[in-house]
C-alpha positions as CSV (number, residue, x, y, z in Angstrom):
1,M,16.5,25.1,-110.7
2,Q,18.0,27.8,-113.5
3,Q,19.0,29.5,-110.2
4,A,21.0,26.2,-108.6
5,L,22.0,25.1,-112.7
6,R,24.2,28.6,-112.5
7,H,25.8,28.1,-109.3
8,H,27.1,24.6,-110.3
9,S,30.1,25.9,-112.5
10,S,31.4,27.5,-109.2
11,I,32.1,24.3,-106.3
12,R,34.8,24.4,-104.6
13,A,38.0,22.2,-103.0
14,G,37.0,19.3,-100.8
15,N,33.1,19.1,-102.6
16,P,33.8,16.2,-105.0
17,G,30.6,18.0,-107.1
18,A,29.7,16.3,-110.0
19,S,32.0,13.6,-109.4
20,A,30.2,12.1,-106.4
21,A,28.7,8.9,-107.3
22,S,27.0,9.0,-102.9
23,I,25.5,11.5,-101.5
24,L,24.1,11.1,-97.4
25,V,21.8,13.8,-96.2
26,F,20.1,13.5,-92.8
27,R,16.7,15.8,-92.8
28,H,14.9,14.1,-90.0
29,S,12.0,16.9,-89.6
30,D,8.4,17.2,-89.5
31,L,6.5,18.0,-92.8
32,R,7.2,22.0,-92.1
33,G,10.9,21.2,-91.8
34,F,10.9,19.1,-94.8
35,I,9.2,21.7,-96.7
36,L,11.5,24.1,-95.9
37,A,14.6,21.7,-96.9
38,L,13.3,21.2,-100.7
39,G,15.3,23.9,-102.1
40,A,18.4,22.4,-100.3
41,L,17.4,18.7,-101.7
42,E,17.0,20.8,-105.1
43,T,20.3,22.7,-105.0
44,L,21.7,19.2,-104.1
45,R,20.2,16.9,-106.9
46,V,21.8,19.5,-109.2
47,A,25.4,19.8,-107.8
48,H,25.4,16.3,-107.9
49,P,23.7,14.9,-110.4
50,R,25.0,11.5,-111.0
51,A,25.2,10.5,-107.3
52,R,22.6,8.7,-105.6
53,I,21.5,10.9,-102.9
54,C,19.9,8.8,-99.5
55,L,18.2,11.0,-97.5
56,V,18.0,10.1,-93.8
57,A,14.2,11.1,-92.0
58,R,11.2,10.6,-89.9
59,P,9.2,7.5,-90.2
60,D,6.0,9.6,-90.5
61,M,7.5,11.5,-93.5
62,E,8.2,7.8,-95.7
63,P,5.3,8.4,-98.1
64,F,6.6,12.0,-99.0
65,A,10.1,12.0,-99.0
66,T,9.8,8.3,-101.7
67,L,8.2,10.6,-103.9
68,C,10.6,13.5,-103.6
69,P,12.4,14.1,-107.2
70,Y,15.5,14.8,-105.8
71,V,16.5,11.9,-103.8
72,D,16.7,8.2,-104.3
73,D,16.8,6.4,-101.3
74,V,14.7,7.4,-98.1
75,I,16.2,5.9,-94.5
76,V,13.6,5.5,-91.8
77,D,14.8,3.0,-89.3
78,L,17.5,4.7,-87.2
79,E,15.3,5.1,-84.6
80,H,13.8,1.5,-84.7
81,D,13.5,0.3,-81.4
82,D,15.4,-2.7,-82.1
83,K,18.9,-1.8,-81.0
84,R,20.3,-4.4,-82.9
85,R,17.8,-3.8,-87.0
86,R,18.9,0.1,-85.7
87,G,22.8,-1.2,-85.2
88,A,23.1,-3.3,-88.5
89,R,21.6,-0.3,-90.4
90,I,24.5,2.2,-88.6
91,T,27.2,0.1,-89.9
92,A,25.4,-0.5,-93.2
93,L,25.5,3.3,-93.6
94,R,29.4,3.5,-92.6
95,R,30.7,0.5,-95.5
96,S,28.7,2.2,-97.8
97,N,31.8,5.0,-98.5
98,F,29.6,7.6,-99.3
99,D,31.6,10.3,-100.9
100,F,29.7,13.3,-98.8
101,V,27.1,14.3,-96.1
102,Y,25.0,17.2,-95.6
103,D,23.8,17.8,-91.9
104,L,20.5,19.6,-92.6
105,D,19.9,19.5,-89.6
106,G,22.5,19.9,-87.1
107,D,21.0,18.4,-83.5
108,V,22.3,16.2,-81.3
109,R,21.0,13.4,-83.0
110,S,22.6,14.2,-86.0
111,E,25.7,15.0,-84.4
112,T,25.9,11.4,-82.6
113,L,25.0,9.7,-86.1
114,L,28.0,11.9,-87.7
115,R,30.8,10.0,-85.1
116,A,29.2,6.9,-86.0
117,L,29.0,7.1,-89.3
118,K,33.2,7.5,-88.9
119,P,35.2,4.2,-89.6
120,R,37.4,2.7,-87.1
121,F,40.1,2.4,-89.6
122,G,40.7,5.9,-91.9
123,P,38.9,8.7,-92.0
124,A,34.9,9.4,-92.2
125,P,33.9,10.5,-95.3
126,P,34.0,14.6,-95.6
127,S,30.9,16.4,-94.2
128,S,28.7,19.5,-94.1
129,G,26.7,20.9,-91.0
130,P,26.6,23.1,-87.5
131,T,27.8,20.2,-84.9
132,P,31.6,20.4,-84.2
133,S,31.8,16.6,-85.9
134,A,31.5,17.9,-89.5
135,T,34.4,18.6,-91.4
136,F,32.7,22.1,-93.2
137,S,31.4,23.2,-89.5
138,S,31.3,26.4,-89.5
139,A,27.5,26.5,-91.2
140,P,25.1,28.3,-88.4
141,K,23.0,26.9,-85.5
142,P,19.3,26.0,-86.3
143,G,17.7,28.9,-85.0
144,S,20.4,32.0,-85.7
145,V,18.7,32.8,-88.5
146,G,15.7,31.7,-90.9
147,E,15.7,28.1,-91.8
148,I,15.6,28.9,-95.3
149,Q,18.9,31.4,-95.2
150,R,20.6,28.8,-92.8
151,L,20.4,26.3,-95.1
152,S,21.8,28.6,-98.2
153,D,24.6,29.6,-96.1
154,Q,25.7,26.1,-94.9
155,L,25.4,24.9,-98.8
156,T,27.6,27.9,-99.1
157,L,30.4,27.2,-97.1
158,A,30.0,23.2,-98.1
159,G,31.8,24.4,-100.8
160,L,28.2,24.9,-103.6
161,G,29.7,28.5,-104.1
162,L,25.6,29.5,-104.8
163,T,24.2,32.9,-102.7
164,R,20.6,31.7,-102.1
165,I,18.6,27.9,-103.0
166,P,16.1,27.7,-105.3
167,V,12.1,28.3,-104.4
168,P,10.7,24.8,-104.9
169,D,8.3,23.6,-107.1
170,L,5.7,21.8,-105.7
171,D,4.4,20.7,-108.9
172,W,6.3,17.4,-108.9
173,V,3.6,16.2,-106.4
174,R,0.6,16.1,-109.1
175,H,3.4,14.8,-111.6
176,K,4.4,12.0,-109.8
177,L,0.5,11.3,-108.7
178,G,-1.7,12.8,-111.3
179,D,-4.7,13.7,-110.2
180,P,-6.2,10.8,-108.3
181,P,-9.9,12.1,-106.5
182,R,-7.7,11.9,-102.9
183,L,-6.7,15.2,-104.3
184,S,-9.8,17.0,-104.1
185,P,-11.2,19.0,-101.6
186,E,-14.6,17.3,-102.8
187,Y,-12.2,13.9,-101.1
188,F,-13.2,15.7,-98.0
189,G,-16.4,16.9,-98.4
190,I,-15.7,20.3,-99.2
191,S,-17.0,22.6,-101.7
192,G,-17.1,26.1,-102.8
193,R,-14.4,28.6,-101.2
194,F,-12.5,27.6,-98.3
195,A,-9.8,28.5,-96.1
196,L,-7.3,26.7,-94.1
197,I,-6.9,27.0,-90.5
198,S,-3.3,26.0,-89.1
199,V,-4.1,25.1,-85.7
200,N,-1.5,23.8,-83.2
201,S,-1.3,21.9,-79.6
202,E,-2.2,22.7,-76.2
203,S,1.7,21.6,-75.2
204,S,2.8,24.3,-77.6
205,P,5.1,26.9,-75.5
206,S,2.3,29.6,-74.2
207,E,3.6,32.1,-76.0
208,L,2.6,30.2,-79.3
209,H,-0.7,28.3,-78.8
210,W,-3.4,30.2,-80.5
211,P,-6.7,29.1,-78.1
212,Q,-9.5,27.3,-78.9
213,T,-12.2,30.6,-78.2
214,S,-10.2,32.6,-80.7
215,I,-10.0,29.7,-83.6
216,V,-13.6,29.2,-83.2
217,S,-15.2,32.8,-83.6
218,L,-12.5,33.0,-86.7
219,C,-14.3,30.2,-87.8
220,H,-17.8,31.7,-87.5
221,H,-17.1,34.7,-89.5
222,L,-15.4,32.7,-92.0
223,V,-18.6,30.6,-91.8
224,R,-21.0,33.6,-91.9
225,A,-18.9,35.3,-95.2
226,G,-19.6,31.5,-97.0
227,I,-16.2,30.9,-96.6
228,T,-15.2,26.8,-95.4
229,P,-12.7,27.3,-92.8
230,V,-10.5,23.6,-92.7
231,L,-8.3,22.5,-90.1
232,T,-4.8,21.4,-90.5
233,G,-1.9,20.7,-88.2
234,E,0.3,18.0,-86.7
235,R,-1.6,15.1,-85.1
236,D,-0.5,16.1,-81.0
237,A,-3.6,19.0,-82.6
238,G,-6.3,16.7,-82.9
239,A,-8.1,16.8,-79.6
240,L,-8.4,21.0,-80.0
241,A,-9.0,20.8,-83.5
242,Q,-12.0,18.0,-82.9
243,S,-13.5,20.5,-79.9
244,V,-13.3,23.9,-82.2
245,E,-15.0,20.9,-85.1
246,M,-17.4,20.5,-82.1
247,S,-18.1,24.2,-81.9
248,V,-18.3,25.2,-85.5
249,R,-20.3,22.2,-87.4
250,E,-19.2,23.7,-91.2
251,A,-16.1,23.3,-90.1
252,K,-13.6,20.3,-91.7
253,N,-11.1,19.1,-89.4
254,L,-8.2,17.7,-91.6
255,V,-6.2,17.0,-88.5
256,A,-4.0,13.6,-89.4
257,R,-6.4,13.1,-92.3
258,A,-4.8,14.5,-95.1
259,D,-1.5,14.2,-96.0
260,A,1.2,15.7,-97.8
261,S,-0.1,15.3,-101.1
262,Q,-3.2,16.2,-99.8
263,L,-2.2,19.5,-98.3
264,I,-0.8,20.3,-101.4
265,A,-3.5,20.1,-103.3
266,L,-5.4,21.5,-101.2
267,S,-3.3,24.9,-100.6
268,S,-3.5,25.6,-104.5
269,L,-7.2,26.1,-104.4
270,A,-7.5,28.1,-100.3
271,E,-9.1,31.5,-100.3
272,V,-5.8,31.9,-98.0
273,S,-4.1,29.9,-95.4
274,I,-4.5,31.3,-91.5
275,G,-2.0,30.6,-88.2
276,P,0.8,30.2,-86.6
277,D,3.8,29.0,-89.0
278,S,3.8,26.2,-89.8
279,A,3.5,23.0,-92.6
280,S,-0.3,24.5,-94.1
281,I,1.6,28.0,-94.1
282,Q,4.8,27.6,-95.7
283,I,3.0,24.9,-98.2
284,A,0.3,27.7,-99.0
285,G,3.0,30.1,-99.2
286,L,4.9,27.8,-102.7
287,C,1.1,27.5,-104.3
288,G,1.5,31.1,-104.5
289,T,-1.8,31.2,-101.6
290,P,-2.3,34.4,-99.3
291,C,-1.2,33.3,-96.2
292,L,-2.0,36.2,-92.7
293,V,0.5,34.2,-90.3
294,L,0.2,34.7,-86.3
295,S,3.3,35.5,-85.0
296,T,5.1,36.5,-81.5
297,T,6.2,40.1,-81.6
298,Q,9.7,39.0,-80.8
299,A,9.6,36.6,-84.0
300,A,8.7,39.2,-85.5
301,R,11.3,41.7,-85.4
302,A,14.0,38.5,-85.5
303,S,14.6,36.6,-88.8
304,L,11.0,34.7,-89.5
305,D,11.1,31.9,-91.7
306,I,8.2,33.8,-94.0
307,P,6.7,31.6,-97.1
308,Y,8.4,31.6,-99.8
309,T,6.7,33.0,-102.8
310,S,2.7,34.4,-102.0
311,A,1.4,37.3,-100.4
312,F,1.3,37.4,-97.0
313,I,0.9,39.1,-94.0
314,T,1.8,38.6,-90.4
315,V,-0.3,39.5,-87.5
316,H,2.0,39.9,-83.9
317,G,1.3,40.1,-80.5
318,K,3.3,39.5,-77.0
319,K,1.9,36.1,-77.2
320,I,-0.2,34.8,-79.9
321,A,-3.3,34.4,-78.0
322,D,-3.3,37.9,-77.2
323,I,-4.1,38.5,-81.1
324,Q,-8.1,38.6,-81.6
325,A,-10.1,36.9,-83.6
326,E,-12.1,40.4,-84.5
327,A,-8.8,42.0,-85.3
328,L,-7.7,39.5,-87.8
329,W,-11.0,39.3,-89.1
330,Q,-11.3,42.7,-89.8
331,T,-7.2,42.5,-91.3
332,L,-8.6,40.0,-94.1
333,T,-11.5,41.5,-94.6
334,C,-9.0,44.9,-95.3
335,W,-6.6,42.8,-97.1
336,Q,-9.6,40.8,-99.6
337,Q,-11.2,44.3,-100.7
338,A,-7.8,45.9,-101.2
339,A,-6.9,43.2,-103.7
340,I,-10.0,43.6,-105.3
341,A,-9.5,47.3,-106.2
342,S,-5.8,47.2,-106.7
343,P,-5.2,43.4,-107.4
344,L,-1.7,42.7,-106.6
345,E,1.3,42.5,-108.7
346,E,4.5,40.0,-109.0
347,S,5.7,41.7,-106.2
348,P,3.2,41.8,-103.6
349,V,3.7,44.2,-100.4
350,N,3.9,42.3,-97.2
351,R,3.1,44.0,-93.7
352,H,3.8,43.1,-90.3
353,I,1.0,44.0,-87.9
354,G,1.7,45.0,-84.3
355,P,3.6,46.2,-81.7
Protein backbone atom coordinates (compact mmCIF):
# COMPACT_ATOMS: atom_id res chain seq x y z
CA MET A 1 0.00 0.00 0.00
CA GLN A 2 2.82 2.42 0.79
CA GLN A 3 4.31 1.99 -2.67
CA ALA A 4 0.97 2.74 -4.31
CA LEU A 5 0.56 5.82 -2.10
CA ARG A 6 3.94 7.16 -3.18
CA HIS A 7 2.91 7.07 -6.82
CA HIS A 8 -0.61 8.38 -6.29
CA SER A 9 0.50 11.99 -6.71
CA SER A 10 2.02 11.36 -10.17
CA ILE A 11 -1.20 10.63 -12.07
CA ARG A 12 -0.96 12.13 -15.55
CA ALA A 13 -3.34 13.81 -17.99
CA GLY A 14 -6.06 11.60 -19.44
CA ASN A 15 -6.61 9.67 -16.22
CA PRO A 16 -9.23 11.07 -13.78
CA GLY A 17 -7.24 10.01 -10.72
CA ALA A 18 -8.76 10.99 -7.38
CA SER A 19 -11.63 12.85 -9.08
CA ALA A 20 -13.10 9.64 -10.52
CA ALA A 21 -16.52 8.69 -9.23
CA SER A 22 -16.98 5.40 -11.05
CA ILE A 23 -14.40 2.88 -12.35
CA LEU A 24 -14.97 -0.37 -14.27
CA VAL A 25 -12.40 -3.19 -14.18
CA PHE A 26 -12.29 -6.42 -16.21
CA ARG A 27 -10.64 -9.41 -14.53
CA HIS A 28 -12.47 -12.42 -15.88
CA SER A 29 -9.91 -15.00 -14.74
CA ASP A 30 -9.51 -18.08 -12.59
CA LEU A 31 -8.20 -17.88 -9.01
CA ARG A 32 -4.54 -17.80 -10.09
CA GLY A 33 -5.16 -14.86 -12.40
CA PHE A 34 -7.18 -13.06 -9.75
CA ILE A 35 -4.39 -13.49 -7.18
CA LEU A 36 -1.83 -12.10 -9.64
CA ALA A 37 -4.06 -9.04 -10.17
CA LEU A 38 -4.57 -8.20 -6.48
CA GLY A 39 -1.68 -5.72 -6.47
CA ALA A 40 -3.16 -3.97 -9.50
CA LEU A 41 -6.59 -3.80 -7.85
CA GLU A 42 -5.05 -2.32 -4.70
CA THR A 43 -3.26 0.27 -6.83
CA LEU A 44 -6.55 1.26 -8.49
CA ARG A 45 -8.23 1.56 -5.09
CA VAL A 46 -5.54 4.02 -3.94
CA ALA A 47 -5.42 5.94 -7.23
CA HIS A 48 -9.22 6.41 -7.22
CA PRO A 49 -10.01 6.69 -3.49
CA ARG A 50 -13.56 8.10 -3.84
CA ALA A 51 -14.63 6.04 -6.84
CA ARG A 52 -17.05 3.15 -6.81
CA ILE A 53 -15.03 0.34 -8.40
CA CYS A 54 -17.07 -2.23 -10.30
CA LEU A 55 -15.35 -5.53 -11.17
CA VAL A 56 -16.37 -7.89 -13.98
CA ALA A 57 -15.40 -11.41 -12.82
CA ARG A 58 -16.12 -15.07 -13.49
CA PRO A 59 -19.15 -16.57 -11.71
CA ASP A 60 -16.98 -19.04 -9.77
CA MET A 61 -14.89 -16.13 -8.44
CA GLU A 62 -17.84 -14.17 -7.06
CA PRO A 63 -17.54 -15.25 -3.37
CA PHE A 64 -13.85 -14.35 -3.17
CA ALA A 65 -14.14 -11.22 -5.34
CA THR A 66 -16.97 -9.94 -3.15
CA LEU A 67 -14.69 -10.21 -0.10
CA CYS A 68 -11.92 -8.21 -1.81
CA PRO A 69 -11.53 -4.81 -0.09
CA TYR A 70 -10.39 -3.08 -3.29
CA VAL A 71 -13.72 -3.34 -5.16
CA ASP A 72 -17.28 -2.26 -4.35
CA ASP A 73 -19.42 -4.21 -6.82
CA VAL A 74 -18.91 -7.53 -8.59
CA ILE A 75 -20.65 -8.41 -11.87
CA VAL A 76 -20.70 -12.06 -12.92
CA ASP A 77 -23.73 -12.43 -15.17
CA LEU A 78 -22.17 -11.25 -18.44
CA GLU A 79 -21.76 -14.94 -19.28
CA HIS A 80 -25.42 -15.75 -18.54
CA ASP A 81 -27.12 -18.13 -20.98
CA ASP A 82 -30.14 -15.82 -21.13
CA LYS A 83 -29.26 -13.40 -23.94
CA ARG A 84 -31.89 -10.92 -22.76
CA ARG A 85 -30.43 -10.81 -19.26
CA ARG A 86 -26.91 -10.50 -20.64
CA GLY A 87 -27.96 -7.71 -22.98
CA ALA A 88 -29.74 -5.85 -20.18
CA ARG A 89 -26.59 -5.94 -18.06
CA ILE A 90 -24.42 -4.56 -20.87
CA THR A 91 -26.98 -1.81 -21.49
CA ALA A 92 -26.91 -0.92 -17.79
CA LEU A 93 -23.11 -0.78 -17.86
CA ARG A 94 -23.18 1.43 -20.94
CA ARG A 95 -25.46 3.88 -19.11
CA SER A 96 -23.32 3.95 -15.97
CA ASN A 97 -21.04 6.67 -17.36
CA PHE A 98 -17.81 5.21 -16.00
CA ASP A 99 -14.97 7.70 -15.67
CA PHE A 100 -12.40 5.09 -16.72
CA VAL A 101 -12.29 1.43 -17.73
CA TYR A 102 -9.34 -0.88 -16.98
CA ASP A 103 -9.17 -4.06 -19.05
CA LEU A 104 -6.77 -6.27 -17.06
CA ASP A 105 -7.48 -9.28 -19.30
CA GLY A 106 -6.63 -8.16 -22.81
CA ASP A 107 -8.43 -10.99 -24.60
CA VAL A 108 -11.08 -11.29 -27.30
CA ARG A 109 -13.86 -11.28 -24.74
CA SER A 110 -12.78 -8.02 -23.14
CA GLU A 111 -12.24 -6.43 -26.56
CA THR A 112 -15.85 -7.28 -27.44
CA LEU A 113 -17.07 -5.85 -24.15
CA LEU A 114 -15.12 -2.61 -24.62
CA ARG A 115 -16.82 -2.16 -28.00
CA ALA A 116 -20.22 -2.94 -26.50
CA LEU A 117 -19.75 -0.23 -23.86
CA LYS A 118 -19.44 2.48 -26.50
CA PRO A 119 -22.68 4.51 -26.54
CA ARG A 120 -24.57 5.04 -29.78
CA PHE A 121 -24.05 8.78 -29.45
CA GLY A 122 -21.08 10.39 -27.75
CA PRO A 123 -17.61 9.15 -26.86
CA ALA A 124 -16.82 5.95 -24.99
CA PRO A 125 -15.23 6.27 -21.54
CA PRO A 126 -11.41 6.36 -21.63
CA SER A 127 -9.93 2.93 -21.15
CA SER A 128 -6.68 1.06 -20.61
CA GLY A 129 -5.78 -2.33 -22.04
CA PRO A 130 -3.72 -4.22 -24.63
CA THR A 131 -6.55 -4.49 -27.19
CA PRO A 132 -7.11 -2.06 -30.10
CA SER A 133 -10.36 -0.64 -28.69
CA ALA A 134 -8.66 0.71 -25.55
CA THR A 135 -7.81 4.43 -25.40
CA PHE A 136 -4.44 3.60 -23.81
CA SER A 137 -3.82 0.52 -25.98
CA SER A 138 -0.02 0.26 -25.88
CA ALA A 139 -0.02 -2.03 -22.82
CA PRO A 140 1.89 -5.33 -23.20
CA LYS A 141 -0.18 -8.27 -24.40
CA PRO A 142 -0.82 -11.23 -22.08
CA GLY A 143 2.01 -13.76 -22.26
CA SER A 144 4.55 -11.27 -23.59
CA VAL A 145 6.06 -10.78 -20.11
CA GLY A 146 5.28 -12.05 -16.61
CA GLU A 147 1.72 -11.15 -15.63
CA ILE A 148 2.73 -9.03 -12.63
CA GLN A 149 5.13 -7.00 -14.76
CA ARG A 150 2.54 -6.72 -17.52
CA LEU A 151 -0.04 -5.23 -15.18
CA SER A 152 2.56 -2.84 -13.73
CA ASP A 153 3.42 -1.64 -17.23
CA GLN A 154 -0.23 -1.29 -18.15
CA LEU A 155 -1.12 0.89 -15.16
CA THR A 156 1.95 3.03 -15.76
CA LEU A 157 0.87 3.57 -19.38
CA ALA A 158 -2.68 4.28 -18.16
CA GLY A 159 -1.36 7.42 -16.50
CA LEU A 160 -0.87 6.28 -12.91
CA GLY A 161 2.86 7.03 -13.03
CA LEU A 162 3.96 4.01 -11.00
CA THR A 163 6.85 1.65 -11.65
CA ARG A 164 5.72 -1.42 -9.72
CA ILE A 165 2.42 -2.53 -8.25
CA PRO A 166 2.58 -3.45 -4.55
CA VAL A 167 2.86 -6.98 -3.24
CA PRO A 168 -0.65 -7.99 -2.08
CA ASP A 169 -1.30 -8.65 1.57
CA LEU A 170 -3.81 -11.47 2.12
CA ASP A 171 -4.37 -10.67 5.80
CA TRP A 172 -7.65 -9.03 4.81
CA VAL A 173 -9.19 -12.49 4.30
CA ARG A 174 -9.10 -13.33 8.03
CA HIS A 175 -9.97 -9.72 8.86
CA LYS A 176 -13.17 -10.13 6.83
CA LEU A 177 -14.04 -13.65 7.96
CA GLY A 178 -12.61 -13.75 11.48
CA ASP A 179 -11.28 -17.14 12.55
CA PRO A 180 -14.06 -19.65 11.79
CA PRO A 181 -13.39 -23.41 12.10
CA ARG A 182 -13.68 -23.80 8.30
CA LEU A 183 -10.33 -22.02 7.89
CA SER A 184 -8.43 -24.53 10.06
CA PRO A 185 -6.62 -27.66 8.81
CA GLU A 186 -8.62 -29.73 11.31
CA TYR A 187 -11.79 -28.85 9.40
CA PHE A 188 -10.47 -31.09 6.61
CA GLY A 189 -9.11 -33.75 8.96
CA ILE A 190 -5.52 -32.53 8.60
CA SER A 191 -3.27 -32.66 11.65
CA GLY A 192 0.44 -32.13 12.09
CA ARG A 193 2.79 -31.18 9.25
CA PHE A 194 1.39 -31.03 5.73
CA ALA A 195 2.44 -30.00 2.21
CA LEU A 196 0.25 -28.61 -0.53
CA ILE A 197 0.52 -30.55 -3.80
CA SER A 198 -0.91 -28.72 -6.81
CA VAL A 199 -2.25 -31.11 -9.45
CA ASN A 200 -3.50 -30.22 -12.93
CA SER A 201 -5.92 -31.82 -15.33
CA GLU A 202 -4.90 -34.55 -17.75
CA SER A 203 -6.29 -32.26 -20.43
CA SER A 204 -3.52 -29.73 -19.73
CA PRO A 205 -0.99 -29.17 -22.54
CA SER A 206 1.27 -32.22 -22.69
CA GLU A 207 4.40 -30.28 -21.69
CA LEU A 208 2.66 -28.91 -18.57
CA HIS A 209 0.98 -32.08 -17.33
CA TRP A 210 2.29 -33.58 -14.07
CA PRO A 211 1.49 -37.31 -14.32
CA GLN A 212 -0.16 -39.38 -11.63
CA THR A 213 2.79 -41.75 -11.17
CA SER A 214 5.12 -38.86 -10.27
CA ILE A 215 2.62 -37.29 -7.89
CA VAL A 216 1.99 -40.63 -6.14
CA SER A 217 5.72 -41.28 -5.77
CA LEU A 218 6.34 -37.84 -4.24
CA CYS A 219 3.36 -38.28 -1.89
CA HIS A 220 4.83 -41.55 -0.61
CA HIS A 221 8.11 -39.77 0.14
CA LEU A 222 6.21 -37.08 2.09
CA VAL A 223 4.20 -39.62 4.06
CA ARG A 224 7.34 -41.52 5.09
CA ALA A 225 8.74 -38.21 6.37
CA GLY A 226 5.62 -37.61 8.49
CA ILE A 227 4.16 -34.95 6.19
CA THR A 228 0.57 -35.21 4.95
CA PRO A 229 0.16 -34.55 1.20
CA VAL A 230 -2.79 -32.20 0.60
CA LEU A 231 -3.97 -32.14 -3.02
CA THR A 232 -5.24 -28.87 -4.48
CA GLY A 233 -6.22 -27.76 -7.97
CA GLU A 234 -8.99 -26.66 -10.31
CA ARG A 235 -12.21 -28.66 -10.56
CA ASP A 236 -11.11 -30.32 -13.82
CA ALA A 237 -8.21 -31.93 -11.92
CA GLY A 238 -10.67 -33.82 -9.71
CA ALA A 239 -10.34 -37.21 -11.44
CA LEU A 240 -6.54 -37.17 -11.21
CA ALA A 241 -6.62 -36.10 -7.56
CA GLN A 242 -9.08 -38.87 -6.75
CA SER A 243 -6.79 -41.44 -8.35
CA VAL A 244 -3.83 -40.17 -6.31
CA GLU A 245 -5.92 -40.30 -3.13
CA MET A 246 -6.82 -43.92 -3.85
CA SER A 247 -3.12 -44.77 -4.23
CA VAL A 248 -1.95 -42.84 -1.15
CA ARG A 249 -4.51 -43.32 1.61
CA GLU A 250 -2.84 -40.72 3.86
CA ALA A 251 -3.32 -37.97 1.23
CA LYS A 252 -6.11 -35.42 1.60
CA ASN A 253 -7.95 -34.47 -1.58
CA LEU A 254 -9.19 -30.86 -1.43
CA VAL A 255 -9.65 -30.34 -5.18
CA ALA A 256 -13.02 -28.55 -5.59
CA ARG A 257 -13.51 -28.79 -1.81
CA ALA A 258 -11.43 -25.89 -0.48
CA ASP A 259 -12.51 -22.42 -1.57
CA ALA A 260 -10.11 -19.50 -2.06
CA SER A 261 -10.28 -18.34 1.56
CA GLN A 262 -9.63 -21.85 2.88
CA LEU A 263 -6.71 -22.30 0.49
CA ILE A 264 -5.18 -19.05 1.75
CA ALA A 265 -5.56 -20.16 5.38
CA LEU A 266 -4.00 -23.56 4.66
CA SER A 267 -1.15 -22.02 2.66
CA SER A 268 -0.09 -19.92 5.63
CA LEU A 269 0.39 -23.09 7.69
CA ALA A 270 1.85 -25.51 5.12
CA GLU A 271 5.45 -26.75 5.21
CA VAL A 272 5.85 -26.25 1.46
CA SER A 273 3.80 -25.88 -1.72
CA ILE A 274 4.81 -28.11 -4.64
CA GLY A 275 3.66 -28.30 -8.24
CA PRO A 276 3.33 -26.46 -11.55
CA ASP A 277 2.56 -22.76 -11.36
CA SER A 278 -0.99 -22.47 -10.06
CA ALA A 279 -3.25 -20.54 -7.70
CA SER A 280 -1.93 -22.69 -4.85
CA ILE A 281 1.70 -21.79 -5.67
CA GLN A 282 0.98 -18.08 -5.98
CA ILE A 283 -1.03 -17.98 -2.74
CA ALA A 284 1.67 -19.89 -0.87
CA GLY A 285 4.21 -17.39 -2.15
CA LEU A 286 2.14 -14.51 -0.79
CA CYS A 287 1.88 -16.27 2.56
CA GLY A 288 5.66 -16.69 2.76
CA THR A 289 5.49 -20.48 2.42
CA PRO A 290 8.44 -22.07 0.55
CA CYS A 291 7.54 -23.16 -2.98
CA LEU A 292 9.00 -25.91 -5.16
CA VAL A 293 7.81 -24.93 -8.63
CA LEU A 294 7.78 -27.35 -11.57
CA SER A 295 8.31 -25.70 -14.93
CA THR A 296 9.33 -26.39 -18.51
CA THR A 297 12.79 -25.42 -19.69
CA GLN A 298 11.29 -22.94 -22.14
CA ALA A 299 9.22 -21.21 -19.43
CA ALA A 300 12.17 -21.18 -17.02
CA ARG A 301 14.26 -19.30 -19.58
CA ALA A 302 11.43 -16.83 -20.19
CA SER A 303 9.70 -14.50 -17.76
CA LEU A 304 8.08 -16.54 -15.01
CA ASP A 305 5.37 -15.44 -12.61
CA ILE A 306 7.52 -16.53 -9.69
CA PRO A 307 6.01 -16.61 -6.18
CA TYR A 308 5.83 -13.14 -4.68
CA THR A 309 7.66 -13.13 -1.36
CA SER A 310 8.61 -16.63 -0.31
CA ALA A 311 11.76 -18.66 -0.86
CA PHE A 312 11.36 -20.81 -3.94
CA ILE A 313 13.17 -23.25 -6.19
CA THR A 314 12.13 -23.99 -9.76
CA VAL A 315 12.89 -27.45 -11.14
CA HIS A 316 12.43 -27.81 -14.85
CA GLY A 317 12.64 -30.22 -17.75
CA LYS A 318 11.66 -30.16 -21.40
CA LYS A 319 8.28 -31.37 -20.14
CA ILE A 320 7.11 -31.40 -16.53
CA ALA A 321 6.61 -35.16 -16.91
CA ASP A 322 10.38 -35.46 -17.36
CA ILE A 323 10.97 -34.29 -13.78
CA GLN A 324 11.45 -37.37 -11.61
CA ALA A 325 9.80 -37.55 -8.18
CA GLU A 326 13.06 -38.86 -6.69
CA ALA A 327 14.90 -35.74 -7.88
CA LEU A 328 12.17 -33.55 -6.43
CA TRP A 329 12.41 -35.27 -3.07
CA GLN A 330 16.20 -34.97 -3.00
CA THR A 331 15.92 -31.26 -3.84
CA LEU A 332 13.35 -30.76 -1.11
CA THR A 333 15.42 -32.68 1.46
CA CYS A 334 18.65 -30.82 0.68
CA TRP A 335 16.78 -27.50 0.76
CA GLN A 336 15.28 -28.28 4.16
CA GLN A 337 18.67 -29.29 5.57
CA ALA A 338 20.28 -26.12 4.21
CA ALA A 339 17.54 -23.98 5.71
CA ILE A 340 18.05 -25.58 9.12
CA ALA A 341 21.82 -25.15 8.96
CA SER A 342 21.56 -21.57 7.72
CA PRO A 343 18.08 -20.04 8.15
CA LEU A 344 16.78 -18.16 5.12
CA GLU A 345 17.22 -14.40 5.36
CA GLU A 346 14.70 -11.80 4.26
CA SER A 347 16.07 -11.96 0.71
CA PRO A 348 16.44 -15.72 0.07
CA VAL A 349 18.68 -17.11 -2.63
CA ASN A 350 16.31 -18.68 -5.12
CA ARG A 351 17.54 -21.36 -7.50
CA HIS A 352 16.57 -22.74 -10.88
CA ILE A 353 17.51 -26.41 -11.28
CA GLY A 354 17.50 -28.06 -14.68
CA PRO A 355 19.16 -27.98 -18.09
